C-alpha positions as CSV (number, residue, x, y, z in Angstrom):
1,M,-56.1,-85.7,9.4
2,K,-53.2,-87.5,11.2
3,L,-50.7,-85.0,12.4
4,L,-47.3,-85.2,14.0
5,A,-45.8,-82.2,15.9
6,I,-42.1,-81.6,16.4
7,D,-40.6,-79.4,19.2
8,H,-37.1,-78.8,18.0
9,G,-34.3,-78.6,20.5
10,T,-30.5,-78.7,20.2
11,K,-30.3,-81.8,22.5
12,R,-33.7,-83.5,22.2
13,I,-36.6,-83.2,19.7
14,G,-40.0,-83.7,21.1
15,I,-42.6,-85.6,19.1
16,A,-46.4,-85.6,19.6
17,G,-49.2,-87.0,17.6
18,S,-52.9,-86.5,17.0
19,D,-55.5,-89.2,17.3
20,A,-56.9,-90.8,14.2
21,L,-59.7,-88.2,14.0
22,G,-57.3,-85.2,14.3
23,M,-59.0,-83.9,17.5
24,M,-56.7,-84.7,20.4
25,A,-52.9,-84.4,20.7
26,H,-50.7,-86.5,23.0
27,P,-46.9,-86.7,23.6
28,L,-45.2,-89.6,22.0
29,E,-41.4,-89.5,22.6
30,C,-38.2,-87.5,22.6
31,I,-35.5,-88.3,20.0
32,P,-31.9,-87.2,20.4
33,A,-31.2,-84.3,18.0
34,E,-27.8,-85.5,17.0
35,P,-26.8,-87.2,14.8
36,F,-29.4,-85.7,12.5
37,E,-29.4,-88.9,10.3
38,D,-30.4,-91.0,13.3
39,F,-33.2,-88.5,14.2
40,L,-34.4,-88.6,10.5
41,R,-34.4,-92.4,10.5
42,R,-36.6,-92.6,13.7
43,L,-38.8,-89.8,12.4
44,K,-39.5,-91.7,9.2
45,E,-40.4,-94.8,11.1
46,I,-42.9,-92.8,13.2
47,L,-44.3,-91.2,10.1
48,A,-44.9,-94.6,8.5
49,E,-46.2,-96.2,11.6
50,R,-48.7,-93.5,12.2
51,E,-49.6,-92.9,8.5
52,T,-48.9,-89.2,9.1
53,E,-50.4,-86.7,6.7
54,Q,-48.8,-83.5,7.9
55,I,-46.0,-82.4,10.2
56,V,-46.3,-79.3,12.4
57,V,-43.0,-77.8,13.7
58,G,-43.1,-75.4,16.6
59,M,-41.7,-72.0,15.7
60,P,-40.3,-70.2,18.7
61,R,-41.2,-66.5,18.8
62,N,-40.3,-63.7,21.2
63,M,-43.2,-62.3,23.2
64,D,-43.5,-59.4,20.8
65,G,-44.0,-61.9,17.9
66,S,-40.5,-61.4,16.4
67,F,-38.1,-64.1,15.5
68,G,-35.0,-64.6,17.6
69,P,-31.8,-66.8,17.2
70,Q,-33.6,-70.0,18.1
71,A,-36.2,-69.4,15.3
72,L,-33.4,-69.1,12.8
73,L,-32.2,-72.6,13.9
74,V,-35.8,-73.9,13.5
75,Q,-36.1,-72.4,10.0
76,D,-32.9,-74.2,9.0
77,F,-34.3,-77.4,10.6
78,V,-37.6,-77.1,8.7
79,A,-35.7,-76.5,5.4
80,A,-33.7,-79.7,6.0
81,L,-36.9,-81.6,7.0
82,K,-38.8,-80.6,3.9
83,K,-35.9,-82.0,1.8
84,S,-35.9,-85.3,3.7
85,V,-39.6,-86.2,4.0
86,T,-42.5,-86.4,1.6
87,V,-45.1,-85.3,4.2
88,P,-46.1,-81.5,4.1
89,V,-44.4,-79.5,6.8
90,V,-45.9,-76.3,8.4
91,T,-44.9,-74.2,11.4
92,W,-46.9,-73.0,14.3
93,D,-46.3,-70.6,17.1
94,E,-45.0,-72.4,20.2
95,R,-44.5,-69.5,22.5
96,L,-44.6,-70.5,26.2
97,T,-45.4,-74.2,25.5
98,S,-42.2,-75.5,27.2
99,A,-43.1,-73.5,30.4
100,A,-46.7,-74.8,30.2
101,A,-45.4,-78.4,29.7
102,E,-43.1,-78.1,32.7
103,E,-45.9,-76.8,34.9
104,R,-48.3,-79.5,33.8
105,L,-45.7,-82.2,34.5
106,R,-44.9,-80.7,37.9
107,E,-48.6,-80.6,38.7
108,A,-48.9,-84.3,37.7
109,G,-46.2,-85.1,40.2
110,V,-43.5,-86.0,37.7
111,N,-40.0,-85.5,39.4
112,A,-37.6,-82.9,37.8
113,R,-35.3,-85.5,36.3
114,D,-38.1,-87.4,34.6
115,A,-39.8,-84.1,33.6
116,K,-36.7,-83.0,31.7
117,K,-36.9,-86.1,29.5
118,K,-40.6,-85.5,28.8
119,V,-41.0,-81.8,28.5
120,D,-40.2,-81.6,24.8
121,A,-42.8,-84.1,23.8
122,S,-45.3,-82.5,26.1
123,A,-44.6,-79.1,24.7
124,A,-45.2,-80.5,21.2
125,A,-48.5,-81.9,22.3
126,I,-49.6,-78.5,23.7
127,F,-48.9,-76.6,20.5
128,L,-50.3,-79.4,18.4
129,Q,-53.5,-79.2,20.4
130,D,-53.6,-75.4,19.8
131,Y,-53.1,-76.1,16.1
132,L,-56.0,-78.7,16.0
133,D,-58.2,-76.3,18.0
134,S,-57.7,-73.5,15.5
135,F,-59.6,-75.5,13.0
136,A,-62.4,-76.6,15.3
137,G,-64.0,-73.2,15.7
C-alpha cells in the first residue's frame, strides 16, 4: 500500500512517503501550513503523483498517553483533511519523533538552519516507518 505521512505544524507541515511496496518510509518535503488552501493544493498534487492509498497523520500525545492542546489542533486538521481528500486518513502516535528527527539530522551533519527546514518531513518519515513496521510483525 502506498502511504503518505503528515506531521502537522502551525508553520510547516512535513510530508513523508512510503516506497511502492509499503516497506520503507522517507521524507519528501515540507509545505507551509498557511494558507491552508495552498497546502491542500500541493497535498493533492502529491497524492496524485504518488498514487497514495492512505494518509497517516501524526497525533501528538503527552508522555502519559493523554492528548494536549496540540492534539486538539491536529484533530481539527484531520477533520478538515477528511472533508478535502478522497484518500482514507488515519492517525498514529508521533511522540518524540521530532526530537528523534533533530538528533538524526544532527548526527548526519546537517547544520541547524537546514535541519529546521527538514525536521518535520523527517519526523513524518519516522512515525510512518513505525506505522509500517507495526504491520510487518
